[in-house]
Each structure stands twice: as structure tokens, then as C-alpha cells.
C-alpha positions in Angstrom: 0.0 0.0 0.0 2.7 2.4 1.0 6.3 2.6 -0.3 8.7 3.3 2.6 12.1 5.0 2.2 14.6 6.6 4.6 17.2 9.2 3.8 20.5 10.1 5.4 20.2 13.6 4.0 17.9 14.7 6.8 20.2 17.7 7.4 19.2 19.1 4.1 15.6 18.9 5.2 16.3 20.6 8.4 18.2 23.4 6.7 15.5 24.0 4.1 12.5 23.6 6.5 9.7 26.1 6.1 6.0 26.5 6.1 4.1 25.7 3.0 0.3 25.7 2.5 -2.0 24.8 -0.4 -2.2 27.3 -3.2 -4.5 30.2 -2.8 -4.6 32.9 -5.6 -4.3 36.4 -4.3 -7.5 37.2 -6.2 -9.9 35.3 -8.6 -11.7 37.4 -11.2 -15.4 36.7 -11.4 -15.2 36.2 -15.2 -12.4 33.5 -14.7 -15.0 30.9 -13.8 -16.7 30.6 -17.2 -17.7 28.2 -20.0 -14.1 26.9 -20.2 -12.9 27.0 -16.5 -14.0 25.8 -13.1 -12.8 26.4 -9.5 -11.9 23.4 -7.4 -11.9 24.2 -3.6 -11.7 22.3 -0.4 -9.3 21.9 2.6 -6.2 20.0 3.5 -5.4 19.2 7.1 -3.4 16.9 9.4 -3.9 15.3 12.8 -2.7 17.6 15.6 0.4 16.7 17.7 4.2 16.9 17.6 4.3 13.3 16.3 2.2 14.0 13.3 3.5 14.6 9.7 6.0 17.3 8.6 4.5 17.4 5.1 1.5 15.8 3.4 0.2 16.2 -0.1 -2.3 15.0 -2.8 -1.5 15.0 -6.5 -4.3 15.5 -8.9 -4.5 15.7 -12.7 -6.9 16.1 -15.6 -8.3 13.1 -17.4 -10.6 14.3 -20.2 -9.8 18.0 -20.6 -8.5 19.8 -23.8 -5.6 21.3 -21.8 -3.5 18.8 -19.7 -3.3 19.8 -16.1 -1.3 18.4 -13.1 -0.9 19.9 -9.7 -0.1 19.0 -6.0 -2.1 20.2 -3.0 0.7 20.6 -0.3 0.8 21.0 3.4 4.0 21.4 5.5 5.2 22.6 8.9 8.6 23.6 10.1 9.8 21.5 13.1 13.0 23.5 13.4 11.0 26.2 15.2 10.1 25.2 18.8 6.8 23.4 18.8 6.6 23.7 15.0 5.7 26.7 12.9 2.1 26.5 11.7 0.4 28.5 9.0 -3.1 27.0 9.4 -6.4 28.7 8.5 -8.2 26.6 11.1 -7.2 24.8 14.3 -9.7 22.3 15.7 -9.7 19.6 18.4 -8.4 16.8 16.2 -7.1 18.4 13.0 -5.7 21.7 11.8 -5.3 22.8 8.2 -5.8 25.1 5.3 -8.3 25.9 2.6 -7.3 25.7 -1.1 -8.6 26.9 -4.5 -7.4 25.9 -8.0 -8.7 27.5 -11.2 -8.7 24.6 -13.7 -10.0 23.8 -17.2 -13.4 22.4 -16.8 -13.6 18.6 -17.1 -12.7 15.3 -15.4 -9.9 15.0 -12.8 -8.5 12.4 -10.5 -6.5 12.4 -7.2 -3.9 9.7 -8.0 -0.9 10.0 -5.6 -0.2 10.9 -2.0 3.0 11.7 -0.2 3.9 12.1 3.5 7.1 12.9 5.4 8.2 12.8 9.1 11.3 14.0 10.8 12.2 12.8 14.3 15.6 13.3 15.9 18.2 12.5 13.2 16.0 10.5 10.9 13.9 11.6 8.0 11.3 9.2 6.6 8.9 9.5 3.6 5.9 7.5 2.5 4.4 7.4 -1.0 1.3 5.5 -2.2 2.5 2.5 -4.1 -0.7 0.8 -5.3 -2.5 2.8 -8.1 -5.8 4.5 -7.2 -8.1 7.1 -8.7 -10.4 9.4 -6.9 -12.6 11.1 -9.5 -13.5 14.8 -9.6 -15.8 16.4 -12.1 -15.3 20.2 -12.4 -18.3 21.7 -14.1 -17.7 24.7 -16.4 -18.6 28.0 -14.8 -19.1 26.5 -11.3 -17.2 26.1 -8.0 -16.7 22.5 -7.1 -16.2 21.6 -3.5 -14.3 18.3 -2.9 -14.3 18.2 0.9 -11.7 18.2 3.7 -8.8 15.7 3.3 -7.3 15.1 6.7 -4.1 13.0 7.0 -3.9 10.7 10.0 -0.8 8.9 11.3 -0.6 5.2 12.0 1.9 4.1 14.7 3.7 0.7 15.0 5.6 0.0 18.2 7.9 2.4 20.1 11.6 3.3 20.1 14.0 2.8 23.0 12.7 6.0 24.6 9.1 4.9 24.4 8.2 7.3 21.6 5.6 5.8 19.2 7.1 5.0 15.7 5.1 6.2 12.8 4.3 3.5 10.2 2.3 5.3 7.6 -0.9 7.4 7.2 -4.4 7.4 5.8 -6.8 10.2 4.8 -10.2 10.9 6.3 -12.5 12.7 3.9 -15.3 14.8 5.3 -17.9 17.4 4.2 -16.7 20.5 6.0 -18.4 22.9 3.5 -20.0 25.1 6.1 -16.6 26.0 7.6 -14.5 25.9 4.4 -16.9 27.9 2.2 -17.3 30.6 4.8 -13.5 31.1 4.8 -13.3 31.0 1.0 -16.2 33.5 0.7 -14.4 35.9 3.1 -11.3 35.7 1.0 -13.1 36.0 -2.4 -16.3 37.9 -1.7 -16.7 38.7 -5.4 -17.5 35.1 -6.3 -20.9 33.5 -6.2 -20.8 31.0 -3.3 -24.5 30.3 -3.3 -24.2 27.8 -6.2 -21.7 25.2 -5.1 -21.2 21.8 -6.8 -20.4 19.3 -4.1 -18.2 16.5 -5.5 -17.0 14.6 -2.4 -16.1 10.9 -2.7 -18.4 8.4 -1.1 -16.2 5.4 -1.3 -12.6 5.1 -2.5 -11.0 2.3 -4.4 -8.1 2.3 -1.9 -8.0 1.9 2.0 -5.9 5.0 2.1 -9.0 7.2 2.0 -12.1 6.9 4.2 -15.2 8.9 3.9 -16.2 9.5 7.5 -19.2 11.7 7.8 -21.7 9.5 5.9 -21.1 6.3 8.0 
């Protein structure tokens, strides 16, 4: 399910550590969402705690659009700063994260890859999905498509000599958090019509890496 790899070059990661959040355009013109383009929005979050992930991402691409499109929704914290440096739009009891917005050619898309990293002490570990999967997204022309909150959760396996849990991999919980997310997006882009949202949130995934939680 997950491909595991370790790197001795953890120092490079420490030196280059910084915060990074999903992409948010500084502005989105009302006429940008038209007969050729759509807006994909949602939120990306991670489980709270110092033993959670340093970075987490979802790769998505076009399937049946005239213009090829490939992008990555990224999240990252800087653990060099005491207690981590967070650049989150929301902080809740279990998860904290950010909203995102991508203006894309209208058509069919898929989330097809996920990556996670964790730094602890002198070790740097990364996980990447190995088995192929496809979470379909349909972005209607002239509409805003909400795909939900994707919240990465760590899985632990045993402990080290100091009793600290060892992270094994992670999985994603998908929820409909449209009330929270759309309110934040509408505040940032008040010129857009947020009353006509196309919800396109997965119900069941063809991989155990993703679990739709709020409908069970």
C-alpha cells in the first residue's frame, strides 16, 4: 500500500525547513469561472500533535480536458521552530489545516498520488502511495466544485528505545466541511458566487488510504 524509504540527508531537510500551504490565488476574477474554466476548492489538514507529519500532499491531474493539467495540494510545517511553525487557517480539536482553491480547465480530474514525510531526531522518513488509485473529480464549467476536507492521520507501529511511538504510515479521512470551508473562502473571495456550489465529495474510495467518515 505504502512505499517506505529513509534518507541520510535529513540535514538538508532541516536546513530547508519552512511552512508551505495549499495554493490560494491572491485574487480570482469573477469572469475567470466561465464556459471553459471551473474552480476546485476544499481543505487539507493533518492530525494535531508533535508526532504528526511534517509534510502531506495530494497529487491531482486532468483526465478528459482539452488542456493537460497536473498539480499538487501541499501542506507542510517547520519543526525547526520550537513546537513547529504553523500556518493554518483553522485549528480544531483533532485536525488543523488550510483551505485551497485551484482554477482549472473544466472537465474530469483524479487524485492519484499521496506523499507524507516525518522528521524525528536524526531521521527523515517519507511514504508514498504504491498501489495505483483514482479518486474522480468532475469540475463543471462555470461552477465552483467543493471536494471536501482531506485530513491525513498517522498510524503508529511500536515504540523506540525512549518509548516514543514509531510512525508506520498514514491514511486520509474525507469529510464534508463545506460550512466551515466555504465561509473562509467566501471571506477571501467575496466577489464570487458562493451560493451555487457543486459538491463532488467521494463516497467510497478504491483504496484503503481514503475513508469517507461523515456518511457512515
